[in-house]
C-alpha positions as CSV (number, residue, x, y, z in Angstrom):
1,M,0.0,0.0,0.0
2,E,1.1,3.5,-0.7
3,L,-0.5,6.6,0.9
4,K,-0.4,10.2,-0.4
5,L,-1.8,13.3,1.2
6,N,-3.6,15.9,-0.8
7,T,-6.0,18.8,-0.3
8,V,-9.2,19.5,-2.2
9,G,-10.6,22.9,-1.3
10,K,-10.4,22.9,2.5
11,I,-10.6,19.2,2.8
12,K,-7.6,17.0,3.6
13,V,-7.6,13.9,1.5
14,I,-5.7,10.6,2.1
15,E,-5.2,8.7,-1.1
16,I,-4.8,4.9,-0.8
17,Y,-3.0,3.0,-3.5
18,G,-2.8,-0.8,-3.9
19,K,-3.7,-3.2,-1.1
20,F,-5.1,-2.2,2.3
21,D,-4.5,-5.2,4.5
22,I,-3.1,-6.2,7.9
23,E,0.4,-5.1,6.9
24,S,-0.7,-1.5,6.2
25,T,-3.2,-0.7,8.9
26,E,-0.6,0.7,11.3
27,E,0.8,3.1,8.7
28,F,-2.7,4.2,7.7
29,E,-3.8,4.8,11.3
30,S,-0.7,6.8,12.0
31,I,-1.2,9.1,9.0
32,F,-4.9,9.4,9.7
33,N,-4.5,10.3,13.3
34,K,-1.9,13.0,12.3
35,Q,-4.4,14.5,9.9
36,L,-7.1,14.3,12.5
37,E,-4.9,16.3,15.0
38,S,-4.5,19.2,12.5
39,S,-7.9,19.2,10.9
40,P,-10.5,17.2,12.7
41,E,-13.7,18.6,11.0
42,L,-13.6,16.8,7.7
43,L,-11.4,14.2,6.1
44,A,-11.8,12.3,2.9
45,I,-10.2,9.0,1.9
46,D,-9.7,8.7,-1.8
47,M,-10.0,5.0,-2.7
48,N,-9.8,5.3,-6.5
49,K,-6.5,3.4,-6.7
50,L,-7.4,0.9,-4.0
51,D,-7.4,-2.6,-5.6
52,Y,-8.0,-4.8,-2.5
53,I,-9.1,-4.4,1.1
54,D,-9.4,-7.1,3.7
55,S,-11.1,-7.2,7.1
56,S,-8.3,-5.6,8.9
57,G,-8.3,-2.7,6.4
58,I,-12.1,-2.3,6.9
59,G,-11.5,-2.5,10.7
60,S,-9.0,0.3,10.4
61,L,-11.5,2.4,8.5
62,I,-14.2,1.8,11.2
63,K,-11.7,2.7,13.9
64,S,-10.8,5.9,12.0
65,L,-14.5,6.7,11.6
66,N,-15.1,6.3,15.3
67,N,-12.1,8.5,16.1
68,I,-13.2,11.4,13.9
69,K,-16.8,11.1,15.1
70,N,-15.6,11.4,18.7
71,Q,-14.1,14.7,17.7
72,K,-17.3,15.8,16.0
73,G,-15.8,15.5,12.6
74,K,-16.8,13.7,9.4
75,L,-15.1,11.1,7.2
76,M,-15.9,10.5,3.6
77,L,-14.9,7.6,1.4
78,V,-14.5,8.6,-2.2
79,G,-14.3,6.7,-5.5
80,L,-14.7,3.1,-4.3
81,K,-14.4,0.6,-7.2
82,P,-17.6,-1.5,-7.7
83,M,-16.0,-4.7,-6.2
84,I,-15.0,-2.8,-3.0
85,L,-18.3,-0.9,-2.8
86,N,-20.1,-4.3,-2.9
87,V,-18.2,-5.5,0.1
88,F,-19.2,-2.4,2.0
89,K,-22.9,-2.8,1.0
90,L,-22.9,-6.5,1.8
91,A,-21.6,-5.7,5.3
92,K,-24.1,-2.8,5.6
93,L,-21.1,-0.5,6.1
94,D,-22.6,1.9,3.6
95,M,-25.1,2.8,6.3
96,F,-22.3,4.1,8.6
97,F,-19.8,5.6,6.1
98,Q,-20.5,8.6,3.9
99,I,-19.6,7.2,0.5
100,M,-19.3,9.4,-2.5
101,S,-18.5,8.9,-6.2
102,N,-15.7,11.0,-7.7
103,E,-18.2,13.2,-9.4
104,E,-20.3,13.9,-6.3
105,F,-17.1,14.8,-4.4
106,K,-15.9,17.1,-7.1
107,L,-19.2,18.8,-7.4
108,K,-19.6,19.4,-3.7
109,F,-16.0,20.3,-2.7
110,D,-13.7,21.0,-5.6
111,N,-15.0,24.6,-6.1
112,D,-13.7,26.2,-2.9
């Protein structure tokens, strides 16, 4: 997995590339928590280049969602590939996460 930080308008974005599995959860959580310290109100996770996620990656996202909610912030997942989106829907995680397509995200936030 590779992580990159970006900003869209006033939103901090963490881009995930490759595989999000047990070997990469510690790195993700470290970067997420650093971003949360500096800008807790709204964070986005760009999953356009994410090819695979396992249960530990999903668990890490749930943990991150709980952390940001505890600070009264919001977390958005952006650009999930159909296969990964189906995993979220089957597990009913789409009821907890705010999931947006690339187009929705750009329309809402890329004009700041």
